[in-house]
Each structure stands twice: as C-alpha cells, then as structure tokens.
N, C-alpha and C positions, 0 to 999 in steps of 0.2 A: 810538707807544709810546716812551718815553724810557727808557733804561738809567741805572741810578745808576752814578757814575763808577768805583767799585770792581768792579763787574759788568763793565764794558768793559774794565778794565784786566786783570781774570781772563781774559776772552776772548782779548784780545790775548796775554797769556802764553801763553795754551794753543796759539795758533796758532804764535807763534814757536816753542814747543818742538816741536810737531808739523813745522814746516821744517827744524828743525835735525836732529830724527831722520831726517827723510827725505833730506837732504843726505848725513848720515853714512853712511846705509845705501846709497846711490846710490855714494859712495865705495869702500865694501865690495865692492859689486857690480862696479865696475870692476875693482878690484885682483884680484877672483877670476873674471873674464870666462870665463876658460877652462875653470871648473869649471861654470859655470851654476847657481849657487846661488839659494836662496830666502835672503834676508837681512831679521831683524827687529832694529830696534834701539830702544834705551829709554836716555834719558839723565837722570839726576838732578844733585844739585848738582855733586859732583866725580867723579862714576862714570858710565861707560857701560858698557851690556851689549850683547851681540850673539849673537843666535842664526843659526847657518849651519846650513841643511840642503842637502845635496847631493842631485840627482835620482837619481844612481846611483854608489855609491862602487866605484872599481875596487880592485883587491888592491893596486897598487902607490900608492894615495892616501896621503899622510902626513898625517894630520890635524893634526900640530904644525907643518907648513908652511903649511898653510893658515890655521891660526890667526895664525901669525906673519905672513903677509901680511895679513891683517885687521886686526892690531894696526898694522902699519904704515901702511896706508891712514887708520886713524883718527887717529895720530899726526900723519898730514899734514893731515887736517882740522881737528883740534885739539891743537896741542901742549901745552896746558895742562891737559888732563883728567888726573886725579889717579890713577885706577883704571879699568882696562878688564878686563872680565868676558866671557870667550867661550866659546860653549858649540858644540861640532860633534858633534851626536848621532850614534853610529857603531851600526849594525845588526851585532851579533856573531854572527847566525844564518850557520851555513855555508851556503854556497851548494851547489846538489846539481846 
C-alpha cells in the first residue's frame, strides 16, 4: 500500500509532536523527581501546557514552587516557547 505524500507528512508531523511532548514531559519529571509526579504535556504552535499530578500532597508542599520548577524545566527544554500553562490540581479536602 502506498501513502500519499501529504498523508506521510501528516504522520511524520504527528510523530514529531509526540516526541517533542514526551521529551518536554521527561524534562519536567526530571526537575520534579523528588515529588514523583505524573506529568502530561501538550504543545501547540507557541504554547505548551502541562498538567502535574502529585501522588500525595504534603501540608508543606508549595504548589507555586512546583509550578516554578516545571516552568524552568520547560524553558531549558524550549527557550522560545511564548506561553506556558501549568496546572497542579490541589485536593482541598481536609485530612482527618
């Protein structure tokens, strides 16, 4: 089966995006290794979004510091990205 050139190009672009997202997620995971996060990354033209899930949030965990470390890791990976959106969901339920 032969694929059309445009279809091949689309497949190659998707594979490249997947690799770039995986590499960016790995950079964030490395920067936050002591937190053991689950990291999901999406990249668009000039924007990178990151969702960071922590296995267990301690009382002293500063979400802003985690987001800052993630942002630094992304800037080291891609210094030219124009916008970075970081989400660190917080469970606000009081512990008993």
